[in-house]
C-alpha positions in Angstrom: -4.0 -44.8 6.4 -3.2 -48.2 7.9 -2.4 -46.7 11.1 -4.6 -43.6 11.4 -8.2 -42.9 10.4 -8.1 -40.3 7.6 -9.5 -39.6 4.2 -8.0 -38.6 0.9 -9.7 -35.3 -0.1 -7.9 -34.9 -3.2 -5.5 -32.1 -4.5 -5.0 -29.3 -1.9 -6.6 -26.0 -3.2 -6.4 -23.9 -0.1 -4.3 -24.2 3.1 -4.5 -21.6 5.8 -5.9 -18.8 3.4 -3.2 -19.7 0.8 -4.7 -20.5 -2.6 -3.0 -23.3 -4.4 -3.6 -24.2 -8.0 -2.2 -26.9 -10.2 -1.2 -27.0 -13.9 -0.8 -30.9 -14.5 0.1 -30.4 -18.1 3.1 -28.2 -17.4 3.7 -29.6 -13.9 3.5 -26.3 -12.2 2.1 -25.2 -8.9 0.7 -21.6 -8.3 0.6 -20.2 -4.8 -1.2 -16.8 -4.0 -2.8 -15.0 -1.2 -4.9 -12.6 -3.3 -8.1 -12.9 -1.2 -6.3 -12.3 2.1 -4.4 -9.4 0.6 -7.8 -7.9 -0.4 -9.0 -8.2 3.2 -5.8 -6.6 4.5 -6.0 -3.8 2.0 -9.7 -3.1 2.9 -8.9 -3.2 6.6 -6.3 -0.5 6.3 -8.1 1.5 3.6 -5.7 1.1 0.7 -7.6 1.2 -2.6 -5.7 3.8 -4.7 -2.4 5.5 -5.3 -0.5 2.2 -6.1 3.3 2.3 -6.3 5.6 0.1 -8.1 8.4 0.1 -5.3 8.1 -1.5 -1.9 9.9 1.1 -0.2 10.1 4.8 -0.7 13.7 5.8 -1.9 14.1 8.6 0.6 13.2 6.6 3.7 15.9 6.1 6.4 15.5 3.4 9.0 16.1 5.3 12.3 14.7 4.1 15.9 11.9 6.2 17.3 12.9 8.5 20.1 9.3 9.2 21.3 6.9 6.9 23.2 3.6 6.4 21.4 0.3 5.4 22.9 -0.9 1.7 23.1 -3.7 2.1 20.6 -1.2 3.4 18.0 1.1 0.4 18.7 -1.7 -2.1 18.4 -2.7 -0.7 15.1 0.8 -0.8 13.8 1.3 -4.3 15.1 -1.8 -5.4 13.2 -0.4 -3.9 10.0 3.0 -5.7 10.4 1.4 -9.0 11.5 -0.7 -9.0 8.4 2.4 -8.1 6.2 4.3 -10.9 7.9 1.6 -13.4 7.1 1.7 -12.3 3.4 5.5 -12.4 3.5 5.7 -15.9 4.8 3.0 -17.3 2.7 3.6 -16.0 -0.9 5.4 -12.8 -1.0 9.1 -13.1 -0.3 9.6 -9.9 -2.2 8.6 -7.9 0.7 10.8 -9.6 3.4 13.4 -6.9 3.9 10.9 -4.1 4.5 8.7 -6.3 6.8 11.6 -7.4 8.9 12.6 -3.7 9.3 9.0 -2.8 10.3 8.8 -5.6 12.7 11.9 -4.4 14.5 10.0 -1.4 15.6 7.0 -3.2 17.1 7.4 -2.1 20.5 7.8 1.6 19.8 6.7 2.5 16.2 6.7 5.9 14.8 4.2 7.6 12.3 7.1 7.3 9.8 7.2 3.5 10.0 3.5 3.4 9.8 3.3 5.3 6.7 6.0 3.1 5.2 3.8 0.0 6.0 1.0 1.8 4.2 3.3 2.6 1.3 4.2 -1.1 1.2 0.4 -1.9 1.1 0.0 0.4 -2.0 2.9 -1.7 -3.5 0.9 -4.8 -2.7 -2.2 -3.1 -4.3 -0.3 -2.6 -7.5 1.2 -6.3 -7.5 -1.8 -8.0 -6.0 -1.7 -10.6 -8.8 1.8 -11.7 -8.1 2.1 -15.5 -7.5 4.7 -17.9 -6.5 5.3 -20.5 -9.3 6.9 -23.9 -8.8 8.0 -25.4 -12.0 8.1 -29.2 -12.0 9.7 -29.3 -15.4 13.0 -27.7 -14.4 16.0 -29.4 -13.2 15.9 -27.6 -9.9 14.7 -29.4 -6.8 12.2 -27.7 -4.4 13.5 -28.3 -0.9 11.4 -27.3 2.1 12.1 -27.4 5.8 9.6 -27.8 8.7 10.1 -27.3 12.6 7.9 -29.9 14.2 7.8 -27.7 17.4 
């Protein structure tokens, strides 16, 4: 504050749509994106038929042989982009599937889109999952940032 003009606004409670709450007594930090997830689920009309696995067991990752229209690609890219933001912010449990879906961004198939919606139904079932950082444990929290 000696070099730059700035103000202390207190504890962070939200950052880029990520909700942050603190439990000072137990020294825990909770991170979630419940509000953003609700918007994503509403955008893609996912409100029922929840599932408790992130990926259907019978699905096989195969490249698409056909070329799809640009509107379908845009819709698919919006879905995967929304899932990526959730994955990066507070849902590392969906990383494998989201990366596999992202590999098909230029030429997606209906099968991959259906898997994306299946993943949304899993997120609907687990919408109250949070990341919890425990300050009382002996483990350190290490973060990295690329200034570029």
